[in-house]
Structure formats: C-alpha cells, structure tokens
N, C-alpha and C positions, 0 to 999 in steps of 0.2 A: 130868398130866391129859389133855393132848392125845393122847398115845400110848394111854392106857388107854381113852379114849372112842372113838377112831377106828380103832385098829389092833389086829390080832391078830399078835403078833410071835413068831417062833421064831428061835433062835440056834444056831449051830454054830461050833466052833473058838475059843470065847472062852478056853479053857484055854491057847491058844497065847500069850496076852498075859502079859508079866511082871507080877508083883505090884508091883514098884518099878523105878525106872530109866527111861531114855528109851524111848519107843516112838512110832514115826511110822506112823499109819494112813493108807493110800492107798486112798481110797474111790471106788466108783462114785457118780455123781451122778444120781439118778433123780428124786426129789421135793424141790423147793426148801425145804419146811418139815419134812416127815416124816423125811427122812434125818438131819438134825442132831438132831431131837427124839429119835429112836430111839437114836442114839449117846449122848446125854446121859442117857437113862433106863436103858439096858440095860448099858452098860459098867461094869465093876467099879471103874474109876477115872474121875475127872472129866476128860474130854478138853478141850483148848483147840482150838476150831474155827478154822481159817483161813478168813476170809471176804473176799469181793471187794466193793468199793464201786463198781465200774465202772458198773453198770447203774442206780445211784441217780441220779436227776435232781434238780437244785436244791441250793442251799447248805444249807438246813435239814435235809433228809433225810440228806445225807451227814454233816453235823456230828453229828446225833443218833446215827446208826449208828456213827460213828467213836468217839464218847464212850462209848457202850454197850460196844463191843468193847474199848475200853481198860480199862473197869472190870472186865470179865470176863476180861481177859488173853487175848483172842482176837486173833491177828494179823490186821490188816486192810490191804488194799492194793488193787491193781487189776491191769491188764494191763501188760506191757512194763516200763518203768522204774518205774511205780507199784507193781510187785510187790515191789521191793527191801525196803521197810520190813517187809512181812509176812514175807518170807523171813528177814530178820535177827531179827525178833521170835520167829519159830518156832524158829530155831536156838538162841536164848537160852533158850527154854523147854526144849528138848531137853537143853541143857547142864545145866540144873537138875534133870534127871531126870524131866521131865514127859511126859505123853502128848499128842501133837498129831495132829489129824485134818485131812487135806487132801482136796480134791475136784479132782484134776488135769484133769478135763475142762473145768472152768471154768464150765459152764452145765448146769442140770438138764434132764431130759426133760420133767417137769411143771413149768411155769414160768408164773406169771400174766402175765409180760411177753412170753410167746411163746417156744416152744422153738426153739433153733438146730439141733436134731437132725431129720433127715429122716423118722424113724420111731420108734415107741415102743421098739423093740429096738436102735436105733442107738447108737453111741458116738462121741464126739468124740476127736480125738487128745489124748493126755496131754501137758500142759505139764511141763517139767522142773524147775520151781521146787522141788519136794519133794526132788529129788536135790541141788540146791545147798544147801538147808536142812540136809540130813543131812551133807553134806560140810563145811559150816561148823562144825557142832556137833562133828563128829569131829576136825576140825583143832584146835579150841580145847581139847578135853578129852583127846585122845589115845585115847579109847575108841571103840567101834563103836556105831552107832545101828541097832537093828533096825527094818526097814520091813515092815509087814504089809499084804498086799492084803486089801481088804474088799469083799465083794459084797453087793448088795441085789437081791432078787427080789420084785417086787410082783405080786399077783394080786387083781383086784377082782371081787367078786360082789355079790349083792343085800344082803348083810350088811355090806359095806364092804371095806376093804383087809386082806389078809393079807400080811405082810412076813416074808421070811426073810433074816436077816443071817448071813453066813458069813465067818469070818476065817481066812485061810491062814497057813502057816508063814512066818517072816520071811526076808528077803533082806538082804544087807549090801553097802555100797559097799566096794570094795577099791581098792588103789592103781592097778590096771590095768583097772578096770571101764570098759567101753565104754558111754558114756551112752545112745546111741541104742538099743543092744541091751537095756539095762536098762529103758528106757521101754517098748519093745515087749513085753518079758517081763512087766512089771507090768500093762500094758493087757490082755494075754492072760490073765493070772492073775485079774485082777479080773472080766473077762468070764466066765471059766469058773466063778468063785464066784457069779456072778449068774444062773446058769441053773437 
C-alpha cells in the first residue's frame, strides 16, 4: 500500500535473479522507508532485510525492533562488533537458499534522524559485512553465493516520487578475491546502476 500510494516504480534486471537458491542483494541506501518497501513489493521472492539497530535510542524501541526483526527473520545488528549477529544470521539464511538484502552504506540519504551524507547524490563507503556473510555461507555449504548490485534512482516532481530499481549481474567471492577491490567494485557498480 505504501508503494502503490506514494511511488511510481520501474524495474530493470530482475531477470538476473535466480528463481531459487541463495541470493545476496547489495543495495544503494537512498530512502530509509521506501527502499525496503520497494524491495518487499517488487521482488519475485521475499527478501530478508538486514537492518541496523544502532540509531534506535532507548530500551523499548530497540527491543520492539529486535523482536519484530526476529519474527520476520530479518538479521538485525549494529556497527562494529554488534554487526556479528546480523552477519551470522544472514549467512544462515543464505545457507538455506534464501534471498538476503543488505545496505552496506549503513545510512540512507533521506533519513528522519538526519543524513550522514554531504549531498543527495553522495555515497558512503561500503562496509564489508556482506562479504563476510557470503564467505561464511560459502564455507558452510561448499557452494557459491551470487551477490547482485542493486541501484535506486529517485526523482521527485509535483506528483511524488518516481523510483527506478536496477539489478545488475552477479559477482562471486573466490579463494583469491581481494576484499578491498571487491568492495570498490560493488560500490562503483551500485552507483552506476543508480544513475
């Protein structure tokens, strides 16, 4: 309902996604509410969204968010060491052949708590938790986890938001994959898909 009322959405590259088996979506983080809503509404399979509890203040908000995430099987964590539970939970979902969506910038452009980005078209450096998640799942299953870059492009006019979601072709972790190079590659691919 949120998507239908407030957004006009176009999609591209959704055929790149597998009909079954693990899939790790590595997404741009533009809008704190609409990005997850669009993924939940538009994807052909229900994704498990990795969420951060870091910016929630107070015991009750964190407890409610954590309980809700647990019910939905959304890996929840925070920054630094607090990210470990979310990474392990995401890896377990990938092992089960599920689709998991991550936002490695860690903070959206449009954020009611205030954006950490200096401009609307700026990006934050990607965190490497999604690479650890994929590596854990691959180590436990012996299979490969496809990682898909996902771009969001928002345009606002008098009638509201138009959103274009583009999904690129997958990349894979290899035995000799250089982590920093892969992070830079994914950041560049997500940015290109968001133009």
